[in-house]
N, C-alpha and C positions, 0 to 999 in steps of 0.2 A: 768792269768787264775782264774776264780771265778765262783760262782753260781753252783758249782758241786753237783751232787747227788752221794754219795758214798755208796757202798754196801760192808759190811764186817762183820765178826763175831763180832768183836769189833773195837774200834777206837784206839787201842794201849794205851800205857802209856804216861803220860805227859813228854815231853822233850826227848822221846826215838826214835824219827824218825817216818817215815811212815805217816799214816793218822793223827796221833796226831799233827804233824807239820802243815798239811793242815787245820785242824779244828782250831788250835790256831791262824793261820794267817787269818782266816775268809774266806778262799777260798771254803769251803764246805757249801752249803746252806741246804742240807738235808742228814741225815744219815739213812740208813736202816740196822739195826743191831739186834743181839740177846742179846748182853751183853755190858752194858755201863762200868761196872767194876769200877776201882778206878780212872778214869780220871775226876778229880774234875773240871778242866777247861771246859771240854765238858759239864759236869753237869750244871755249872753256865751259859754257853752259852744257853743251852736248856731251863733253867728256866727263863731266861731273854729275850727270843725271838730271839736270834741271830742265832739259828739253829733249824731246825725241826728234830725230832728223831722219826722214826717209829720202834717200838720194835716188833720183830718177833721171836717166839721160834726157837731155834737153828736147830732142825730137820726140821721144816717147811721152814726155810730160805734155808737150804741145798737143800731141795726138790724143792723149787721154782727156784733155780739156775739150778739144774739138769734138771728140766722140760724144761727150756728155751733152753738148749743145745740139748734136745731130740725132740724138735718140739711139745711139749705138752703145750697147751695154759693155762690149768687150771687143778686142781685136787681137790679131797675132802680128808680132814683129820679130825680125831676126836679131835686133839689137839686144845684147846681153845674153844671147842664147848659147847653147852648147855648140861645139865645133866638131866637125868630122875630119879627123886628120889621118892621112895615110900612114900606116905603121907596118914595118917589116916583121913578119912572124919568123919562128924558128925553122919553118919549112921553106923559107925564102919566097913566099908569095906575099903580095901586098894586100892588106885588109884595111878596113876603116875602123878607127878607134874613136869612141865617143868620149869627149872631154867635157864634163859639166862645168858650169861657171858658178861663182858665188851668188850672182843675181838669180840664176835659175834655182839654186838650192835654198835661197832665202837666208844665206849665211852672213850677210853684211849686217853688223850691229846697228840697231835703230835707237836703242836707249841703253845707257849705262846707269849704275848707281853712283852714290857719292864717292865710293872707293875705287871706281873704275872698272867694276865687274859688269859684264854684259847681262842685262835683265830682259832684253827683248831683241829678237832678231827679225829680219824681214820675212815676208811670206814667200814660200816656194811657189814657183810659177808652173802652171800646166803647160806642157809642150806638145807640139804636133809637127809632123813632117809634111811640107808642101814642096812639090817639085824636087824632092831629094834633099831639101834644106830644112834644118830644125828652126822652129819659131816658138817664141814665148807668148803666152796669153797675158795681156794687160787689160785692166778694167777701166771704165770711164771714171772721170773725176768730177763729181758734181759739187756745187757750192751753194751755201745758203745765201751768201752775199758776195757780190763782186764789186771791187772798188778799182776804178780805172781813171786815167787822165787823158783828155783829148785836147787837141789844139783849138778846135772850133766846134761849137755845139749850138744848134738852133733851139728855140723854145719848145719844139716838139720832140727833142731828144736825138735828132739826127747828128751823127758824129763824124768829124774829119780828124784823122790821126796823122802825125808826121813822124818820119824817120822810123826808128826801131819800135815805137809804140804801136805800129801797125801789126807787129808780130803777135803779141799776146792780148792786146786790148780788146779787139772784137770778139775773140773766142771766149775770153773770160766772161764777158757780159752774157753770151749765149748759154753758158754752162751753169748759171746761177739763177736762183729763184728771184732775187732782188738785185738790181744792178744800179750802182751809184757812180755817176761820172763827174769828175772834177774838171771843169771847163776853163781853159785859159781865156777863151773869148766866147761870150754868149751873144747870139745874133737872133734877129727875127726870122720867123718861118718864111721860107722863100729866098733867103739870102744865100743859101748854099745850093749850088747846082746839083741836081740829083745824080749826075755822073761822078760827082766828087765825094758822095756819101760813102764812108767806109763801114758804117754800122747804122742801120735804120733805127729810128726812134722807138720802134715797137719793143726793142730789147732793153730800153732804159726806163727805170722807175723814178730816179731822183737826179736832179741836176744841181750842182753846187758850184759857185764861182771859185776859181783858184785864187788863193791869197798869198801863195809863195811861188817864187820863180822856180823853174825846173833846176834840179841839182845834177851836175855831171859828176858821177862818183869817182871816176879816174880820168883826169885830164891828160891827154897826150898832145904835146906840141913839138915843133921843131925849132932848134936854135937858129938864130940869125946867121946867115952866111954859109954855114957848112952843110945845111940840109939834113943833119943827123938828128935823131930823136933826143930831145933834151931831158926827158924824164926817165930814161932807162937807168935804173940803179944797178951798179956793179956789185951785186950781192950774191950770196950763196943761192938764194931762191931763184934769182935771174939766171944764174949759171945752170941750175937744174932745168929750168924751162928751155934754155937754149939746147941743152943736151937732149931733152925729150923731142924737140922739134927736129934736130938732126937725125935722131933715130927714126922718127916717123917718116922723114923724107926718104929713107932707104926703101920704104915700102912702095913708093910711087914709081910709076912707069910713064913714059911719054904718052900724052893724051889722057891721063887720069883726071878725074873730077874730084875736087876736095871741098867738103863742106866744113867751114870753120865756125865753131861755136864760141860761147863766152869763155874767156880764159886762154884761148889759143894764142900762142906766141907768133905774131906776125911782124915783130919790130925790125927784123933783119932779113928781109926776103932774099938778098943776094947770097947769104951764108947758110940758108936753110938746108941745102943739100951737101954741105961739107961733112 
């Protein structure tokens, strides 16, 4: 099995199973994902032309998958769109200047060749104005096969997810022609309260028992006694993340709401606004 196009929030950690093994083996030709993370093998494959990577904001990725399961072919989102910035003209009146983004123009490289030359760029997005704001059109993301993992599944396919698996698991199943669930616990029909079902069995085509325990890709723990994060490395990369967090904090005002996605630095909340 080869030349696969895989859709996932990320491609996992090196040597930890899942998509990481498929990408390392060269079985995946294209990744559609929101977060490359610390997978250095995938990064090298991308930069040397062995795999195409389409980066998509996490919320947009989730909505593209959800739209596919809901029969919605496309939708408009402000994420990644152009900005309308006030600019002072030579006659001293303020006008709006349109600033296009790399996402809108399709200028982010998707594939390189072995020498590092760009051979494929992203696709330019159609734009429209709603309520005076610019929005980009994104298309639904259908799948031939969805592979998901659930905590408990009855023999009719009704699924119960736990923790973060609730985010992408149900919508992945709805967006694909065939859905396969890896079940940590398989129970008889009727043992799951209908109120606890996260995904009805009508969306599941195959049930397989889980044979491996769930792997936590990045373990974050606290050291005994001092309450500080024991796994934060004092590295150049960590320093950059701290700097990004401090800069982002300058945009916040009292009463602001903040959505934190994968990769966001939350290890030192007291210092975030310094």
